[in-house]
C-alpha positions as CSV (number, residue, x, y, z in Angstrom):
1,M,0.0,0.0,0.0
2,L,2.9,2.4,0.7
3,R,5.0,1.1,-2.1
4,P,4.3,4.1,-4.4
5,F,5.8,6.4,-1.8
6,L,9.1,4.4,-1.5
7,P,11.0,6.7,-4.0
8,I,9.9,9.8,-2.1
9,F,11.1,8.2,1.1
10,I,14.4,7.3,-0.4
11,I,15.0,10.8,-1.7
12,F,14.1,12.2,1.8
13,V,16.5,9.9,3.5
14,V,19.3,10.7,1.0
15,G,18.5,14.4,1.4
16,V,18.9,14.1,5.2
17,V,21.9,11.7,5.3
18,I,24.2,13.6,2.9
19,P,24.1,17.0,4.7
20,V,24.4,15.3,8.2
21,A,27.3,13.2,6.9
22,A,29.0,16.3,5.5
23,L,28.6,18.2,8.8
24,V,29.9,15.3,10.9
25,L,32.9,14.6,8.6
26,S,33.9,18.3,8.5
27,A,33.7,18.4,12.3
28,I,35.8,15.3,12.6
29,L,38.3,15.9,9.8
30,G,38.4,19.7,9.7
31,P,41.2,21.8,11.3
32,K,40.6,22.8,14.9
33,K,43.4,25.3,15.4
34,A,41.8,28.7,15.8
35,T,44.2,31.7,15.7
36,K,43.4,35.3,16.4
37,R,43.6,36.1,12.7
38,K,41.2,33.4,11.8
39,L,38.6,34.6,14.4
40,I,38.3,38.2,13.0
41,P,35.5,38.9,10.6
42,Y,36.4,38.8,6.9
43,E,35.7,42.0,5.1
44,S,36.6,41.2,1.4
45,G,40.3,41.4,2.1
46,M,40.0,44.8,3.8
47,T,40.8,45.5,7.4
48,P,37.5,45.5,9.3
49,L,36.5,49.0,10.6
50,G,34.3,49.4,13.7
51,D,31.9,46.9,15.1
52,A,30.7,44.1,12.8
53,M,27.2,44.2,14.4
54,Q,26.2,47.7,13.2
55,R,22.6,48.5,12.6
56,M,21.5,48.6,8.9
57,P,19.1,51.3,7.8
58,V,15.6,49.9,7.3
59,R,15.6,51.3,3.7
60,F,18.0,48.5,2.6
61,Y,15.5,45.9,3.8
62,V,12.5,47.7,2.2
63,V,14.3,47.8,-1.2
64,A,15.3,44.2,-0.9
65,M,11.7,43.1,-0.1
66,L,10.3,45.2,-2.9
67,F,12.8,43.7,-5.3
68,I,11.8,40.2,-4.3
69,L,8.1,41.0,-4.4
70,F,8.2,42.4,-7.9
71,D,10.7,39.9,-9.2
72,I,8.4,37.0,-8.1
73,E,5.4,38.8,-9.7
74,I,7.2,39.1,-13.0
75,I,7.8,35.3,-12.9
76,F,4.0,34.9,-13.3
77,L,4.2,36.6,-16.7
78,M,6.2,33.7,-18.2
79,P,3.2,31.2,-18.6
80,Y,1.3,34.0,-20.3
81,A,4.2,34.7,-22.6
82,L,4.4,31.1,-23.6
83,Y,0.7,30.4,-24.1
84,F,-0.9,33.7,-24.9
85,R,-2.3,32.5,-28.3
86,Q,-4.1,29.5,-26.7
87,M,-5.5,31.6,-23.9
88,G,-7.2,34.0,-26.2
89,L,-9.3,36.9,-24.9
90,F,-9.8,35.3,-21.5
91,G,-6.0,35.1,-20.9
92,L,-5.6,38.8,-22.0
93,A,-8.3,39.9,-19.5
94,E,-6.7,37.9,-16.7
95,M,-3.2,39.3,-17.5
96,G,-4.7,42.8,-17.7
97,A,-6.2,42.3,-14.2
98,F,-2.9,41.0,-12.9
99,M,-0.9,43.9,-14.4
100,G,-3.5,46.3,-13.1
101,I,-3.0,45.0,-9.5
102,L,0.8,45.1,-10.0
103,L,0.6,48.7,-11.2
104,V,-1.6,49.7,-8.3
105,G,1.0,48.2,-5.9
106,F,3.8,49.9,-7.7
107,V,2.1,53.3,-7.6
108,Y,1.3,52.8,-3.9
109,I,5.0,52.2,-3.0
110,W,6.0,55.0,-5.3
111,R,3.7,57.5,-3.6
112,K,4.7,56.3,-0.1
113,G,8.3,57.1,-1.0
114,A,9.7,53.6,-0.7
115,L,11.7,54.0,-3.9
116,R,13.2,57.4,-2.9
117,W,16.8,57.1,-1.7
118,D,17.5,60.2,0.3
């Protein structure tokens, strides 16, 4: 009865065993000699200045979230681009509604000043 799920179970087991084995082997075989130089934060080859735990302005996070949001919404245009002839007028209306909602969201964040970098 559970035979059809055997491949999924095997993939799950392999997906758990390989990362755990990699972590265990790196802990066992990896170097353990920590020096002062190895413990300082790496700053792209530059000497670190100040505290590594500085507060980042919220604007960076807002821009990153907006980029991810609009990037994911643009992905939804791909199926329409591939099958727009088969969808006909219904597909055009649906994509128009989707683009309208996307445009309203874009105008909203524009008016709120989320895209302004002052």
